[in-house]
N, C-alpha and C positions, 0 to 999 in steps of 0.2 A: 358751540355747543349742540353737538347734532342729537335727535330724539332719542339714538339708544344710549347714548350716556345718561342722558335728562332722564329717565325711565330709571335705570339703574341706581342715580344718586336718588330717588325720590324714593326709589323699594327700601336703600338699605337706610337711610332716613326712617321711615316707617318698620322700619327690622327693630332701629334701636327703639322706637315708640313702643313696638312691647315690648324686648327686654327691661325699661324700667319702668311700666305700667303694666303689663300681664303677663308676670312669671307666674309658672302654674300652680304656686300658692297660694295668689293671691285670687286670682283666678277658682279656684274651687273655693275659697272662703264667702268670696261674694254669690257662690249659689247657695250656699252653707244657708248667709245668711240673707240669698233674699235683697241684697243691695246693688241699685239698678247704676250704671255708667254714666250719668250727666257730667260726673267729677271730669270722664274724659275730654268731657268737648272743649274746653279750654284750650290745654293743650294740644289736641286735634286742629284747633282756629290757630294756635300758635305755628304751627305746619302747613299750613294754611291749605289741609282740608278740604275745609268746610265750605271755601270759596273755590275750591280745585275746577269743575267743569265750567265755571261761567264765566261768561266774557270779562276780556277787561273793563270794556265802558261799564260794566253793573258789579265791577268790584273783587271781582272771582280772577282768575289765573289762569284761565282757560285751557285747563289740560283735557286732551283726548278723554272722552268715552271707555276707551279700549285700557289705556291708562288705571281709569276710578276701579277700573271693574278690578285690576289687579292689585291696587290697594286695597279693595275688598277684601280678597280674597287672600292676601298676605295678613290683615287683620284677623280676620275668621277663621284663620290657621291658628291663633294664639291663642283667642278666643271668639264664639260667634256674636257674642253679646255687642262684642266692637265696633265690628264690623255693621252689623245689622244696624242700631242706635245712626251713626255714619249715612247708613241709607235711607231712613227715616226723615230726618235732618234734611237733609238731600234733596228727596223726591217730593216728603211728604209736608214741607212747608216750606224753603227757601225756593224751591221751583216752581209752587203755586203763585208762589207772591210775584216771581219776577214773569210770570207768564199771563197772569191774570191781576197783578194787584192798582189799583190809583199810586199814581207817585206818593201821595201821603201813607199810604198805607204799606210803600216800599219805605219810605225815610222812615219812618218811624220802628216798623218792624225785621227790616233787614240785619241792620247792624247789630242789634243782639242774638240774632242768628247766626251771622257770619263769624261772631267775636265766644259762641260755645255758651251763651250767656241764658239762652233760652229754648224752648223746642216749643213746636205745633203739634198736635197733634189729628190726625183726621179721623173722623167720627161719623164712620159711614155704617159698619152694622147693627143692626135691632136684632129685638128678640125673635121677629117673624121672617129677620129678612139678612140673608147673608149673599148668597153667589146672586140671587136678585135683588140688584143696587138702584132695580128703576122703581121696583117697587116701597121705598120709602113711606112710612107712616108718620113722621115727624111732621109737624106745619106750621110754615113761617106764614105767620097772617096780616094782612098789611093795618096798621094804625096811624091814629094822628100823629106821632112822635117817629113813626120807623114800621119795626116789624115788634112782632110776639110769635115766638117759639112756644109748640107745645110737643111734646113726644120725650124718647128712652133709643140710648145707644147705649150696647152693648161691645164687650171683649174689646174695649180704645185703648189702642198701648199709648204711654206715657201722659195721660191725661193729669193725675196725681202731678205732676212737675211744668204739666204745659201752659205755657200765661195764654195760650189761645186752641181753642178747639176747631178744628175746618169740618165745618157739620154741614151734611146734606140732609136740604129739608122740604118739603113740598110746598109748593105756593100756587094754592089753587086756587085765588084768586084772577092768576093768570093762567088757565087750562087745565086740568085734570092731570093731564102727561110733565105740566110743569114742576121742576124741579134746582132751586135757588144753592147757591151754595153762601156759607155765613162764616165768617171770622169770629167765635164766640168767647169772650173773655173767661179764663178760666172758674175766677172766682167771680162772676156776678150771680147777682140778684137773679138767684129762678135753679142754679146751679147746681146738682146734688150728685156726691163721687161714692161709690162702694169696693174697692177692691175688689178683683174675684180673683180664689184661689185654685192655682196649674197641676197642671202636673210634671211640668218642664219648665224652661226659659224665666228661672226665677229671676234674672234678673231683667224684667222687660215687665213691668207690674201691667195689668191691665184691670179696665174695671168698668164697673156698668154707672152709668150717669141718665139723670133723669132731669129733662128742662121743662121746667113748671111753670110756663109763663113770662118764660126772658127775654127782657121788652130790651130790645136794639134798636138805635139809630142806623141807617140806609147807610151809615159811612164805613158799618160790620161787613155790607155784600159784598163778596170778592166775586167777580167778574158780572156778567147781564143777568137778569133775569131773566128766569126761563133752561137759563145754559150751566148749570151747575153741575148735570153729568160731567161733561168737556172739562168742565176745572178738577174734578178729581178721578179723569181718564187721559188726559191728556199727558201724563208722563209716564203711561202704563210702558213702554219700550223699556224705558231708562230703566225706571226702578227693577223690573224683569230682570236686565241686565243685571242690576247692581245688585239685589238678593238675588238673582241667580249663585251671581260668581263668593258670594259672601257663603251661599249654605257648600258651595265646594271647598272652600277653601276650611269649613267642616270636616266636611267627608273626606279631604287628604289629611289629615290630621286622626282623624279614628282611622284610615286605614294605614298609617303610620304606626301609630300602635301598635294595631293586630299584629301585624309582619313583623315587627321586631317582639314581639310577646313571641308569636312562632318560629322565632329561631332561636329564645333567649330558653323556653317553657320544654325539658327535658322527660319524657316518659317514652317506659317503654326502649331503654337506653340509646336515645338521641331526640333532637329538636323534632317539635311534631310539626314543624316545616317539611321533615323529610318525606311526611304521610304525605302521597297523591291527591288524596283530598283536601288537605288543608291547602296546599301551596296554590293546588287548583281553584279553590273558594278563592285565593287572595287575586292569585289574574283576573278572576272574573269584580273581583272587587275594584281592583286597581282600573282596567277595561271599561266600566261603570263610568268613574271619575273623571279621566284620561274624554270620554267619548261627549259627558256630557260639561266639562271644561273646553272643547272647541267647539260647540254650540255658543257657547257665552258667549267665546272671542269671537265668533262670525258677528254674531246680533251686537258688537259692540263697535266692531268695525264699520259694519251698513249704519251703525247709529251717526259713526263719524263721516262716515260718508254722504251722509243725510239721504242714503237710501230708506225704502217703504222697510222697515225691520218687523211686519206684523205676522207675516207669518209665522219668523223664527222666535219671537217674543214665548207663543204658549210653549213652544215644543223647550226653550230651554230652559225656561218652570220645569216644566212637567222632568224634563232630563235629571235636571239636578236636582230638584227633593224628592224621586225617586231614586239614586243614586245614593243620596245620602242614607233612606232608610233604610237601601240594601247593604250600603258598608257596615250603618248601626246595627244593621239587624244581624248580618253574618261576624261581625267584630267581637260580640256578644258571645256568639256562639263560640266562637275560638280561643275565646279569653274565658270564659267558664264562668266559674265564680268569683274568680280575680274580677271580670270584669262585671259582677253584680253588687262585688262592695260599692259600697259608697265612696270610698277611697279611691277609686279607679275614675279616669276621665270617662272610659267609654261609658260609664253607667250615665252620665250623663248626656253625653251627642248622644247616646240614644232615645234618654229621653225629651228632645230640645229637637230629636230630629221629626217625630211624629206630626206634628204642627203644621209642617209647608207644606205639606200634600196637598190642605185644604186652605191655611194660610194665605192671606192674600192672591184672590182668586181660587176656588179648588181645582185640582187635575182634572175634574169632568168636564169643567168648565175651560176649562183648555181648550181639553179633545175635542170640546166642542165648536167652540171657534176653529180649529183647524178644520173640521169638517166641515165647516158652511165654508173657508177659503178654497177645498177639495171643490168645492160642488156638488158634497155629498148627502145633502140636507135644503 
C-alpha cells in the first residue's frame, strides 16, 4: 500500500469518527453544557490515534507527523476540542514520558494513556508566571522521604480529569536557576483544585491548583534534577505543529460557514457575496487559512525529515492563531446578528479563537524567538 493510499484511508476513518461522535448538534450541546471530551479518547485509542506518531517498539504505529497534523485538522474542522485533546495527550502526556520517563514510569503510565483511560495535565503557568516559564515559584525541597512541594499553578487544562500533573518546580537546593519536573498524582494529599470560568473553550476545563506540602517520593520525578525546563520544552516543535493544525481546522470551518452564508443571504435583491466588499473579505479570509496551512505542513515535513524546525515553529503558531482570529472576526461581521446568536457555530469559533494567540506561548514571545533567530537582538 502506498503512503498516499494509507493516508487517504486514515483520513477517511477520521471522517467516519467525526460523523459518529461529532455531529453538529452534539458539538453545540457539549459547548452549552461545558462537557469535556474525555469520552472521545477510548474510541480514538481504538483507531490508533493515541499511538499514531510513536515508534512501533514503544507501542506506536510510527505515522509521520505530517499525517498526525492532517488528522488534527480534520478532527478540529468538526470540533476544536477533539483535535485539542488529542494534541494534549500526545504532546503533554505520552511524549514527555517516552523521552524522559524511567522504565517503571513508562510501564505504569503509558498503557492507560495509549488506551484513552487517562490524561496528564501540564502544570506550568502560575499566577505571576505565564510566558516567563523559567521564573516559576512553586518549590520542591528535598527531605528524608524525597520531595515536598509548595506553590500554586493556574489555568491548568484537564487537571480535574488527570491522573497526574506534570508540574515544573524550582529546586533551590540544586541552584537558584534549577528547575525540575514532577509527576504529581492529581488526588495526592495537599493537592487542591478550583475550576476557573472562561469566556470560551467550554469543553476544555481549566483549574487553579494549590500544592500545599505535597510529599512525593523521588520516583515521581520526571527527568534529571535541574533539567525540568528541557522536559516541558523538548516537544514544543511537535506541539506547535499539532496545535497549529488544530487551529487551522477550526479556521477552515469558520470560513466555510461564512462563505455559505454569503452565498445564501439575500439583501437588496441579491446574495451578499455579490457585493465586492464581502467577496474580497472572503478571499482575504481564505488566503490567511491557506498561508497558515502551508507553514504548518512545512513544519511537519521538517519534523519528519529530522531537520531543525525551530525557526518555523513560532511562525506556524503565529500564522495559524492569527488566521483564526482574522477569519472569525470577519466571519462574525459577515453573519452579523445570525453569527451573534448562540444558535450559530460562528459565535463559538469567535469565542474560542481569542485564547490561542496567548495560549501555549504568547505570540509576542513567538515573535521575540524569531527576532533572536534573525539576530535582531
